[in-house]
N, C-alpha and C positions, 0 to 999 in steps of 0.2 A: 335603492328603492325598497319599499316593503310592500308585499302583496299578500293579502289574506282572502280566503274564501269562507263563506258561511260553513261552519263545521261544529259538531258537537264537542269536538276536542279542541284544546287550546295549546297545541304543541309549540315548542320553541321553533322559530322559523329555521329551515335549512338555509345555511349560508353558502352561496356560490361565490368562491373567492378566486380572483385572478392572482396567480403566483408570479407573474412576469416571466420572461424567457429563460431564467435560470439562476442568475446571481442573486444572493440574498439582498444585495444593495438595491435591487429594483423591486423589492417587496414593499407594499404600502404599510403604513403604521396600522391601519384598520385591519389589514390581512394578518399581520403579526398578532394583534390582540385576539382575532378570531381563532387562530391556531392555539393560542395559549388557553382559551376558554373552552375548547372543544372536548367532547367525549370520544368522538371518532372522526377521523379524516379519511375521506375517500378520494384518492388522488390519481392523477394521470401519469403516464410514463414520462411525459415531457417536463414534469416538475423537477427543478434542479436539486441536486444533492444538498446544496447549501441551504435551500429552503426547507427540505425535509428534515434537516438537522435541527431546525428551530422548533419542531413539534415536540412538546414535552414527552418524556419517557412513558408517562402513564396513559397517554392518549393512544387508543387503538388506531392502527393504520390499515387501510384496505386498498391494495393496489389494483386498480381497474384500468390498466393502461391499454392504449391502442397504438398500433404501429402500422404506418402506411405500407401496404403490400407485405405485411408480416403478421405474426401472432397478435391477436387483439381480443379484448373482452367484448362480448356481444353487447350492443346498446341495450337490448332488452334486459340483460343481466345487470347492467349498471343501473337502469331505471328501477328494477326490482330491489336492488340493494339499498338504493336511496330511500325508497318507500318503506322498506322493512325497518331500517335504522330510525327513520323519522317517527314511525308509528310506535317504536319502542320507548320514545320519550328522550332519546339521546340527543345531545347537542351535536348536530351533524354539520361538518364543513365538507363541501364538495370542492376540492382544490384542483383547479385547472391551469395548465401552463398558459402563459401569456395573459390575454384578456378572455374571460369565459364567453363573451358575446361575439368573438371573431373566429369563425370556423371551428367552434367548439361543441356544436350540436346541443347548445344550451336549450333551445326551444323544445327539443324532445324530452329533456329531463324535467323542464318546468311543467310540461304537459302531464307527465307521469304524476307529479306531485299534485297538480290541480285536480286530476281525476280522483284523488283520494282526500281532497279537501285540506291539503297540507299547505302551510304558509312557507314563504321563502323570502330571502333578501339577496341582492346581488352587490358584491363589492368588486368593482372593475379593477383590472390590473394593466400594467404596461404591456402593450402588444409588441411582438418581435420586430415589426417594421420600424417603430419609433427608436428602439434600442439599437437596431442594426444601422440605421441612418446615423445615429449619434456616434457609433463606432467608427464610421468612415468620415466623420467630421462634416456631415452634410445635413441641411434641413430638408425635410420632405416636401416643403413648399417654399418657393422663393419668388418674390415680386419680380415680374418681368420674365420669369422662366416658365412656370406652370400655374395655371389657374385652377387646377384640380389635382386630386390625388386619388388613385385607384388602388384598392386592396382587393386582389382577386386570387382565386385558387387555381392551381395547375391541373387538378383533376377533381371530378365529382362522382356521384354514384353511377353515372353512365360511362365513365372513362375520362379521357382527356377533356378538359372543360373548354367549351367555346366561349369567346368573349367578344366585346366590341373591338375587333382587331383594327379596324380602320381608325377608330378614335384613339386607340392606344398607340398606333403607328405615327401619329402626328408629331412633328418636331416639337421638342420641349416637354412632351408628356412624361410623367413619372408614375410608376406603378410598383407596388410591393406584391410580389407573387409568392404565395405560400404553397407548399407541397408541389413544387415545380421541378424537382430534380429529374424525376422519371419522364416528365413530359417536356424536357428542355428542347429537344430537337423539334418537337411539334410546335412549341411556342415560337421558337426561332423562325420556323417556316411560315407560320401564320402571319407573324409580324412583318417579315420581309415581303411576303406576298402582297400585303396591304400597304406597302410603301415605306416601312421603317428602314433607315439606312444601316448598312452593315457595320458602320463605325459608331453607331449609337452605343454609349457606354452602358455596361451592365456590371453589377457587383454582386457576388454571392457571399453572404455572411453565414458561415457554418457554425453551429453550436453557439448561437448568439448569447453573449455575455458570460459564457462559462469559461473555465480555466483553459479549455482546449479550443476556444474560439479561433477560427481562421477566416481570413478575408481573401477572396479570389476575385481579382479585378481584370476586366478585359472589355471586349466589344461584343455586340450581338452576333457577329460572325463566329465568335469563339464560344458562344453560350453552351453548346453540348459538351465541349471539352472542359469548360469550367465546372459544369455539373458533375462530370466524372471524377473530379478531384475531391468531391465532398463525400465523406463516409457517414457523417452525421446529418441531422436535420438542418436545412438551410433555407433562408429567405432570399429571393432574387430581387434586387433593387434595379429595376429597369429605368434607364435614363439618368442614373447617378454613378459617378466615379469617385473614388476616395479623394478627399481634399488634400491630404498630406502624402505626397508621393514618396516621402522618405520613411513612412511608417512601415511596420512589419507586414508587408502584403505579399501574398503569393500571386505573381502575375503569370498569366499564360501567354506566351508569345504566339503571334498569328501563325508563325511557321510551323508550330506544333499542333495547330487546331485541325 
């Protein structure tokens, strides 16, 4: 989409570009062309090294990464940098891991540009849920299994995030839970309290699509233990088990949970 506001200036639109979850193979052609034409790329911590390597050497890079429960660039600083670079006339690419519109605080950055009459375009990217499901050989939706797909967050600005637990706990439901490692025990408790079976399959895909990707498969009863196995960012696929039991999967035995 292209969005413009009445302004005395006719700046080149800021491009919000989805980098996908990590691997260069998941970058869209439009995203690659945007990187090649940029003057400056303002990127997140979750953008994969393979994608960053595609940025031409002459393009300035500004790392404005955020880390859950760790060091992060303040959102106000990111907004200010975007505005400053756009007002300078530079061709700005705001490169976000995954898809910029899914848990990427995109609306806050768009608002900052709107307040200064600056134009923008959004180039969507592959989100981690899609790539993680592909990694375990499963579709996110399947006729006869689930009539909906939920993409939820494990925590929000108030702490562990509450959800429609009763709806999620229904048999056959599928959800992709982002930022859920720290809240794994909370998620497990809420789901089981609302009727989800202990044997419901869950799979955590860590470092989705990267060279160090790992898949941890088990059941809801083992979710906290599975989360403890992950040192990198992970997406929780609730209701999905890997299709190929012979693939390189780290399985947590119930006896160790």
